[in-house]
C-alpha positions as CSV (number, residue, x, y, z in Angstrom):
1,X,0.0,0.0,0.0
2,X,1.6,3.3,-1.1
3,X,1.5,6.3,1.1
4,X,0.3,8.5,-1.8
5,X,-3.4,9.2,-2.3
6,X,-5.1,10.2,-5.6
7,X,-6.5,13.8,-5.6
8,X,-9.3,16.0,-6.6
9,X,-9.0,19.7,-7.4
10,X,-10.6,22.7,-5.8
11,X,-11.8,25.4,-8.2
12,X,-8.5,27.3,-8.1
13,X,-6.7,24.1,-9.1
14,X,-5.2,23.1,-5.8
15,X,-5.0,19.4,-5.4
16,X,-6.3,17.8,-2.2
17,X,-6.5,14.1,-1.2
18,X,-9.5,12.2,-2.5
19,X,-9.6,10.3,0.8
20,X,-9.3,12.1,4.1
21,X,-10.1,11.5,7.7
22,X,-13.3,12.6,9.6
23,X,-13.3,13.3,13.4
24,X,-17.0,13.4,14.3
25,X,-17.3,12.1,17.9
26,X,-13.6,11.9,18.4
27,X,-11.8,13.7,21.2
28,X,-14.7,13.2,23.6
29,X,-13.6,10.2,25.6
30,X,-10.3,10.3,27.5
31,X,-10.1,6.5,27.4
32,X,-10.0,6.6,23.6
33,X,-7.6,9.4,23.2
34,X,-4.4,7.4,22.7
35,X,-6.0,5.2,20.0
36,X,-7.5,8.2,18.3
37,X,-4.2,10.0,18.1
38,X,-2.5,6.9,16.8
39,X,-5.3,6.6,14.1
40,X,-4.9,10.2,12.9
41,X,-1.2,9.8,12.7
42,X,-1.4,6.5,10.8
43,X,-3.8,8.1,8.4
44,X,-1.4,10.9,7.7
45,X,1.5,8.4,7.2
46,X,-0.7,6.6,4.6
47,X,-1.4,9.9,2.7
48,X,-4.8,10.7,4.2
49,X,-3.6,14.2,5.0
50,X,-7.0,16.0,4.8
51,X,-8.5,16.2,8.3
52,X,-12.1,17.3,8.8
53,X,-13.5,18.7,12.0
54,X,-15.9,21.3,13.3
55,X,-16.5,23.6,16.3
56,X,-19.6,21.5,17.0
57,X,-17.6,18.2,17.4
58,X,-17.3,17.7,21.1
59,X,-17.7,21.5,21.6
60,X,-14.2,21.9,20.2
61,X,-12.6,18.8,21.7
62,X,-12.1,17.3,18.2
63,X,-10.1,20.4,17.1
64,X,-8.0,20.1,20.3
65,X,-7.4,16.4,19.6
66,X,-6.1,17.3,16.1
67,X,-3.7,19.8,17.6
68,X,-2.3,17.3,20.0
69,X,-2.1,14.5,17.4
70,X,-0.8,16.4,14.4
71,X,0.7,19.7,15.6
72,X,4.2,18.6,14.7
73,X,3.2,17.9,11.1
74,X,0.9,20.9,10.6
75,X,2.5,21.9,7.3
76,X,1.9,18.5,5.9
77,X,-1.9,18.4,6.5
78,X,-5.0,20.1,5.1
79,X,-7.4,21.1,7.9
80,X,-11.1,21.5,7.3
81,X,-13.3,23.0,10.0
82,X,-16.9,24.2,10.2
83,X,-18.8,27.0,11.8
84,X,-22.2,26.8,13.4
85,X,-25.1,28.6,11.7
86,X,-25.8,30.5,14.9
87,X,-22.4,32.1,14.4
88,X,-23.3,32.8,10.8
89,X,-22.7,36.6,10.5
90,X,-19.8,38.6,9.2
91,X,-18.4,39.2,12.7
92,X,-19.7,35.8,14.0
93,X,-17.7,33.7,11.6
94,X,-14.6,35.7,12.3
95,X,-14.9,35.3,16.0
96,X,-15.7,31.5,15.7
97,X,-12.7,31.1,13.4
98,X,-10.4,32.7,16.0
99,X,-11.6,30.2,18.6
100,X,-11.1,27.3,16.3
101,X,-7.6,28.5,15.4
102,X,-6.7,28.6,19.1
103,X,-8.1,25.1,19.7
104,X,-6.2,23.8,16.6
105,X,-3.0,25.6,17.7
106,X,-2.5,26.9,14.2
107,X,-2.4,30.2,12.3
108,X,-4.7,29.2,9.5
109,X,-7.5,26.8,8.5
110,X,-7.1,25.4,5.0
111,X,-10.9,25.1,4.3
112,X,-13.6,26.7,6.5
113,X,-17.2,25.7,6.0
114,X,-20.7,26.9,7.1
115,X,-22.0,23.7,8.7
116,X,-25.6,24.0,7.5
117,X,-28.4,26.4,6.8
118,X,-30.0,27.7,10.0
119,X,-31.1,31.4,10.0
120,X,-27.6,32.7,9.2
121,X,-27.0,36.0,7.3
122,X,-25.6,34.3,4.2
123,X,-24.2,37.5,2.7
124,X,-22.6,38.3,6.0
125,X,-21.1,34.8,6.1
126,X,-19.5,35.3,2.7
127,X,-18.2,38.7,3.7
128,X,-16.7,37.3,6.9
129,X,-15.1,34.4,5.1
130,X,-13.6,36.7,2.5
131,X,-12.2,38.9,5.3
132,X,-10.7,35.8,6.9
133,X,-9.1,34.9,3.6
134,X,-7.6,38.4,3.2
135,X,-6.2,38.2,6.7
136,X,-4.6,34.8,6.0
137,X,-6.7,33.1,8.7
138,X,-8.3,30.7,6.2
139,X,-7.2,29.7,2.7
140,X,-10.5,28.5,1.2
141,X,-14.1,28.6,2.3
142,X,-17.2,26.5,1.4
143,X,-20.5,25.2,2.7
144,X,-22.0,22.0,4.1
145,X,-25.4,20.5,3.7
146,X,-26.4,22.9,0.9
147,X,-28.9,21.6,-1.6
148,X,-29.1,22.9,-5.2
149,X,-31.4,25.8,-4.5
150,X,-29.1,26.8,-1.6
151,X,-26.1,26.8,-3.9
152,X,-27.9,28.9,-6.5
153,X,-28.8,31.4,-3.7
154,X,-25.2,31.4,-2.6
155,X,-23.8,32.0,-6.1
156,X,-26.2,34.9,-6.7
157,X,-24.6,36.8,-3.8
158,X,-21.6,39.1,-4.1
159,X,-18.6,36.9,-3.8
160,X,-20.6,33.7,-3.4
161,X,-19.0,32.1,-6.4
162,X,-15.7,31.9,-4.4
163,X,-17.1,28.8,-2.6
164,X,-14.7,25.9,-2.9
165,X,-16.9,22.9,-2.0
166,X,-20.1,21.5,-0.6
167,X,-19.8,18.9,2.1
168,X,-22.8,16.5,1.9
169,X,-24.1,13.2,3.1
170,X,-23.4,10.8,0.2
171,X,-23.1,7.1,0.0
172,X,-24.7,4.1,-1.8
173,X,-27.8,4.3,0.4
174,X,-28.3,8.1,0.1
175,X,-28.0,9.0,-3.6
176,X,-30.6,11.7,-3.9
177,X,-27.9,14.4,-4.7
178,X,-27.1,12.6,-7.9
179,X,-30.3,13.9,-9.5
180,X,-29.4,17.6,-9.6
181,X,-26.9,18.7,-6.9
182,X,-23.9,16.7,-8.0
183,X,-24.4,17.6,-11.7
184,X,-24.7,21.3,-10.6
185,X,-21.4,21.1,-8.6
186,X,-19.6,19.5,-11.5
187,X,-20.9,22.1,-13.9
188,X,-19.4,24.8,-11.5
189,X,-16.2,22.9,-11.0
190,X,-16.8,22.3,-7.3
191,X,-15.8,18.9,-5.8
192,X,-18.3,17.4,-3.4
193,X,-17.0,16.3,0.0
194,X,-18.8,13.1,1.1
195,X,-19.4,12.7,4.8
196,X,-20.6,9.4,6.4
197,X,-19.5,7.6,3.1
198,X,-20.5,4.2,4.7
199,X,-23.7,5.7,6.2
200,X,-22.3,5.7,9.8
201,X,-21.9,1.9,9.5
202,X,-25.6,1.4,9.0
203,X,-25.7,0.0,5.5
204,X,-28.0,-3.0,5.0
205,X,-26.4,-6.5,5.3
206,X,-26.4,-8.9,2.5
207,X,-26.9,-8.1,-1.2
208,X,-24.5,-6.6,-3.7
209,X,-22.0,-5.1,-1.3
210,X,-21.4,-8.3,0.7
211,X,-21.3,-10.4,-2.5
212,X,-18.6,-8.2,-4.0
213,X,-16.7,-8.1,-0.7
214,X,-16.8,-11.9,-0.4
215,X,-15.5,-12.3,-4.0
216,X,-12.7,-9.8,-3.4
217,X,-11.7,-10.8,0.1
218,X,-12.5,-7.4,1.6
219,X,-15.3,-6.0,3.8
220,X,-18.6,-4.7,2.6
221,X,-17.8,-1.3,4.1
222,X,-14.6,-1.1,2.0
223,X,-16.7,-1.8,-1.1
224,X,-19.1,0.9,-0.1
225,X,-16.3,3.4,0.5
226,X,-14.6,2.4,-2.8
227,X,-17.9,3.1,-4.6
228,X,-18.0,6.7,-3.2
229,X,-14.3,7.2,-4.1
230,X,-15.0,6.1,-7.6
231,X,-17.6,8.8,-8.2
232,X,-16.3,11.7,-10.3
233,X,-15.5,15.0,-8.5
234,X,-16.1,13.4,-5.0
235,X,-13.8,13.1,-2.1
236,X,-14.6,11.4,1.2
237,X,-13.9,11.8,4.9
238,X,-14.6,8.5,6.7
239,X,-14.0,8.4,10.4
240,X,-11.7,5.8,11.9
241,X,-10.8,5.8,15.6
242,X,-8.2,3.0,15.6
243,X,-5.3,2.1,13.4
244,X,-6.7,-1.0,11.9
245,X,-9.8,0.8,10.7
246,X,-7.6,3.6,9.2
247,X,-5.7,0.9,7.2
248,X,-9.0,-0.6,6.0
249,X,-10.2,2.8,4.8
250,X,-6.9,3.4,3.0
251,X,-7.1,0.0,1.3
252,X,-10.5,0.9,-0.1
253,X,-8.9,3.5,-2.3
254,X,-7.1,0.7,-4.2
255,X,-10.3,-1.1,-5.0
256,X,-11.5,-0.4,-8.5
257,X,-15.0,-1.7,-9.0
258,X,-15.9,-3.1,-12.4
259,X,-18.8,-2.0,-14.6
260,X,-20.6,-5.2,-13.7
261,X,-20.1,-4.6,-9.9
262,X,-21.3,-1.1,-10.3
263,X,-24.4,-2.3,-12.1
264,X,-25.0,-4.8,-9.3
265,X,-24.8,-2.0,-6.7
266,X,-27.2,0.1,-8.8
267,X,-29.7,-2.8,-8.8
268,X,-29.8,-2.8,-5.0
269,X,-29.2,1.0,-4.3
270,X,-31.0,2.6,-7.2
271,X,-30.0,6.0,-8.6
272,X,-32.7,8.7,-8.1
273,X,-35.2,9.3,-10.8
274,X,-36.7,12.5,-9.3
275,X,-35.7,15.4,-7.1
276,X,-35.4,14.5,-3.4
277,X,-34.6,16.8,-0.5
278,X,-31.0,16.7,0.6
279,X,-30.5,14.3,3.5
280,X,-28.5,15.2,6.6
281,X,-27.0,13.5,9.6
């Protein structure tokens, strides 16, 4: 297994790893801290240098965990964090960013996202993000859990087309975004960041995933993750809280599903034929 990971590109052309590491629910249990730090460091060693977090995760404990685990390799990693909608104003996002920077023990966040829609001043958020960019506090900004109409609203705002990505719930069992959102993102040259790419380990047992896994000698979750990673313009941030799980996730990147296997998956997890509201976790 090589320690290089294939990449996708942000709109400005910067290459980022197609497979990163999520940290939802990490940093919250002292008994798990040693294993979680080892997992994050192993992932970076394997080329999974994109690390996703949020001020919401453990009320900042996830960000603090990242600082402890990866502070000595800060220049080698790409940090993504997210701001609550209730901090969604021009001044609010700047103040929230300062708090995240302190917890992360860094001078910049590589990609800063609005976590979801929730009564925020969207124009103010854009202005705040742009000010953070000018000040060198963030390098890119984007959104999370935005559906197609949300993206159109964003792009209609002054400076809204500087958005770099949309982080969404996307996996074999939740494919509604394929109908209109993913095509819209591709048209505007924005990669989609897939969170919970194995549906928080709640995918149904049996069927195509397990049949393919059995034939290949891998797990059904690895097949499901490989499916997400094979989608055009998509990168994924699965969480792994121990070293063995990190290695399994990295191995999924080397699985190339055949046209027949993809068709079998489509038979069980059918692509959408109409517009559906964007799902969230």
